[in-house]
C-alpha positions in Angstrom: -55.2 7.1 -34.8 -55.3 4.1 -37.2 -52.7 1.7 -35.6 -51.1 0.9 -32.3 -48.2 -1.4 -31.4 -47.4 -2.2 -27.7 -44.0 -3.8 -27.2 -44.5 -7.2 -25.6 -48.1 -7.5 -26.5 -48.4 -10.1 -29.3 -52.2 -9.6 -29.9 -55.1 -7.4 -28.8 -56.3 -9.9 -26.2 -53.1 -9.8 -24.3 -53.0 -8.6 -20.7 -49.9 -6.6 -19.8 -48.7 -7.4 -16.3 -48.6 -4.2 -14.1 -51.1 -2.3 -16.3 -54.7 -2.0 -15.1 -56.3 -2.1 -18.6 -56.0 -4.9 -21.1 -54.7 -4.2 -24.6 -58.2 -3.8 -26.1 -59.2 -1.2 -23.5 -55.9 0.7 -24.2 -56.6 0.6 -28.0 -60.2 1.9 -27.5 -58.9 4.7 -25.3 -56.3 5.7 -27.9 -59.0 5.7 -30.6 -60.7 8.6 -28.8 -57.8 10.8 -29.6 -58.1 13.4 -32.4 -55.1 15.1 -34.1 -54.5 18.0 -36.4 -51.7 17.7 -39.1 -49.6 20.4 -40.6 -50.3 20.5 -44.4 -46.6 19.8 -45.2 -46.5 16.4 -43.4 -47.0 13.0 -45.0 -50.4 11.4 -44.7 -49.1 8.8 -42.3 -47.0 9.4 -39.2 -45.6 7.0 -36.5 -45.1 8.3 -33.0 -43.1 6.3 -30.4 -44.0 6.8 -26.8 -42.4 5.4 -23.6 -44.4 5.4 -20.3 -42.9 4.3 -17.0 -43.7 4.7 -13.4 -46.9 4.1 -11.3 -49.8 6.3 -12.2 -52.6 7.1 -14.5 -51.7 8.3 -18.0 -53.8 10.6 -20.1 -53.5 12.2 -23.6 -51.6 15.1 -22.0 -48.6 12.7 -21.4 -48.2 12.1 -25.2 -45.2 14.0 -26.7 -45.8 14.8 -30.4 -43.4 15.9 -33.1 -43.7 19.3 -34.6 -46.5 19.7 -37.1 -48.9 17.4 -35.2 -51.4 18.9 -32.6 -53.4 16.9 -30.1 -57.0 18.1 -30.1 -58.3 15.7 -27.4 -57.5 16.9 -23.9 -57.2 14.7 -20.8 -58.5 11.4 -22.3 -57.6 8.6 -19.9 -55.4 6.1 -21.7 -54.3 3.5 -19.1 -52.9 3.1 -15.5 -49.6 1.5 -14.6 -49.7 -0.2 -11.2 -46.3 -1.8 -11.1 -43.2 0.5 -10.7 -41.0 -1.9 -12.8 -43.3 -1.7 -15.8 -42.2 0.3 -18.9 -44.8 0.5 -21.7 -43.4 1.2 -25.2 -46.2 2.2 -27.6 -46.0 3.1 -31.3 -49.0 5.0 -32.6 -49.8 5.3 -36.3 -51.7 8.5 -37.1 -53.1 9.2 -40.6 -55.0 12.0 -42.2 
């Protein structure tokens, strides 16, 4: 993972209301993830994810497009504590 955009978070020091971790902690958790690319894919891929509902989210909650495999299992990413929060995250993955 080489980039991360969280909708509504203007900078890495932002605290998202209703999420236990701040943006820096979320970024560091996502940096622990490792991916495997299909040889036919471009060197850079963007993956959009939407998380909603109270609970703890791990790498197993990430939905990937075909040709990308997640090698890191059960890495804690963040915890949503407010049922009205919806977290939209764009992840940039590069070879």
